PLY file of the C-alpha trace (Angstrom):
ply
format ascii 1.0
element vertex 120
property float x
property float y
property float z
element edge 119
property int vertex1
property int vertex2
end_header
-13.15 6.06 35.39
-16.18 4.73 37.20
-15.98 1.22 38.66
-18.75 -0.10 36.41
-16.86 1.15 33.35
-13.65 -0.51 34.55
-15.60 -3.75 35.00
-17.04 -3.48 31.48
-13.60 -2.82 30.02
-12.08 -5.77 31.90
-14.88 -8.02 30.59
-14.29 -6.75 27.05
-10.55 -7.40 27.28
-11.00 -10.87 28.79
-13.52 -11.78 26.08
-11.26 -10.48 23.32
-8.20 -12.33 24.65
-10.16 -15.59 25.01
-11.51 -15.38 21.47
-8.17 -14.36 19.99
-6.17 -17.04 21.79
-8.61 -19.73 20.72
-8.33 -18.68 17.08
-4.55 -18.39 17.20
-4.09 -21.82 18.74
-6.38 -23.43 16.17
-4.89 -21.62 13.15
-1.29 -22.14 14.20
-1.45 -25.70 15.53
-0.74 -24.98 19.16
0.18 -22.30 21.64
3.94 -22.40 20.97
3.54 -21.81 17.23
0.95 -19.11 17.86
3.21 -17.32 20.33
6.21 -17.48 18.00
4.23 -16.14 15.04
2.57 -13.42 17.10
5.98 -12.19 18.25
7.48 -12.41 14.75
4.72 -10.60 12.88
1.48 -9.54 14.60
-0.06 -8.77 11.19
1.22 -11.96 9.53
-0.65 -14.89 8.05
-2.89 -16.56 10.62
-2.30 -13.82 13.22
-3.94 -10.65 11.84
-3.94 -8.69 15.11
-5.27 -5.42 13.70
-8.04 -7.18 11.79
-9.10 -8.95 14.96
-9.07 -5.70 16.95
-11.18 -4.06 14.25
-13.68 -6.95 14.39
-13.91 -6.66 18.19
-14.62 -2.94 17.85
-17.40 -3.70 15.38
-18.85 -6.58 17.43
-18.94 -4.50 20.63
-20.09 -1.31 18.84
-16.93 0.59 19.75
-16.07 1.88 16.24
-17.50 5.34 16.93
-16.57 8.41 18.98
-18.20 7.25 22.21
-16.72 3.75 21.96
-13.28 5.12 21.18
-13.47 7.47 24.16
-14.46 4.55 26.41
-11.38 2.60 25.30
-9.06 5.62 25.47
-10.29 6.48 28.95
-9.56 2.90 30.03
-6.07 3.04 28.54
-5.23 6.65 29.32
-1.70 5.87 30.53
-0.73 3.84 27.45
1.53 5.35 24.79
0.68 5.15 21.07
1.94 6.72 17.89
0.07 9.70 16.48
-2.54 8.71 13.89
-2.67 10.18 10.40
-4.64 13.39 10.04
-8.35 13.02 9.50
-11.65 13.68 11.16
-11.64 13.69 14.94
-13.83 10.59 15.03
-11.50 8.65 12.71
-8.47 9.72 14.70
-10.08 8.76 18.02
-11.13 5.35 16.70
-7.67 4.76 15.19
-5.95 5.66 18.47
-8.33 3.49 20.49
-7.90 0.51 18.16
-4.10 0.83 18.22
-4.01 1.07 22.01
-6.43 -1.83 22.41
-4.57 -3.99 19.86
-1.29 -3.39 21.70
-2.81 -4.41 25.03
-4.52 -7.39 23.38
-1.16 -8.51 21.95
0.57 -8.28 25.33
-2.21 -10.13 27.20
-2.38 -12.78 24.47
1.37 -13.34 24.71
1.05 -13.82 28.48
-1.77 -16.32 28.04
0.03 -18.23 25.27
3.19 -18.39 27.39
1.16 -19.98 30.18
-0.49 -22.41 27.76
2.84 -23.38 26.17
4.45 -24.00 29.58
1.64 -26.38 30.54
2.55 -28.71 27.68
6.33 -28.71 28.07
0 1
1 2
2 3
3 4
4 5
5 6
6 7
7 8
8 9
9 10
10 11
11 12
12 13
13 14
14 15
15 16
16 17
17 18
18 19
19 20
20 21
21 22
22 23
23 24
24 25
25 26
26 27
27 28
28 29
29 30
30 31
31 32
32 33
33 34
34 35
35 36
36 37
37 38
38 39
39 40
40 41
41 42
42 43
43 44
44 45
45 46
46 47
47 48
48 49
49 50
50 51
51 52
52 53
53 54
54 55
55 56
56 57
57 58
58 59
59 60
60 61
61 62
62 63
63 64
64 65
65 66
66 67
67 68
68 69
69 70
70 71
71 72
72 73
73 74
74 75
75 76
76 77
77 78
78 79
79 80
80 81
81 82
82 83
83 84
84 85
85 86
86 87
87 88
88 89
89 90
90 91
91 92
92 93
93 94
94 95
95 96
96 97
97 98
98 99
99 100
100 101
101 102
102 103
103 104
104 105
105 106
106 107
107 108
108 109
109 110
110 111
111 112
112 113
113 114
114 115
115 116
116 117
117 118
118 119
């Protein structure tokens, strides 16, 4: 991956984590509650990880073959489950969204842990 692409991906991830953390803290009345709920059920009420990842893909115009390939190239070493059969584009986008959502969850947990420890 070219350095400029790595920089763009890092910016995308940082932006997504910042936006997601802000929403989680507001919806769940603090970092501790948000972290607990995210760990319990990433798709649960007030968390909606996959919906957020889908919105990020739409906002950053990544919900297409080229966007999916950009994400997959950035996360080439990450493991995901095989998507359901479908068109190549749909499968690529599904794999990219799953990989990105998993990384987003992990980075969000790290950030929320830091936030929660500040207020202990």
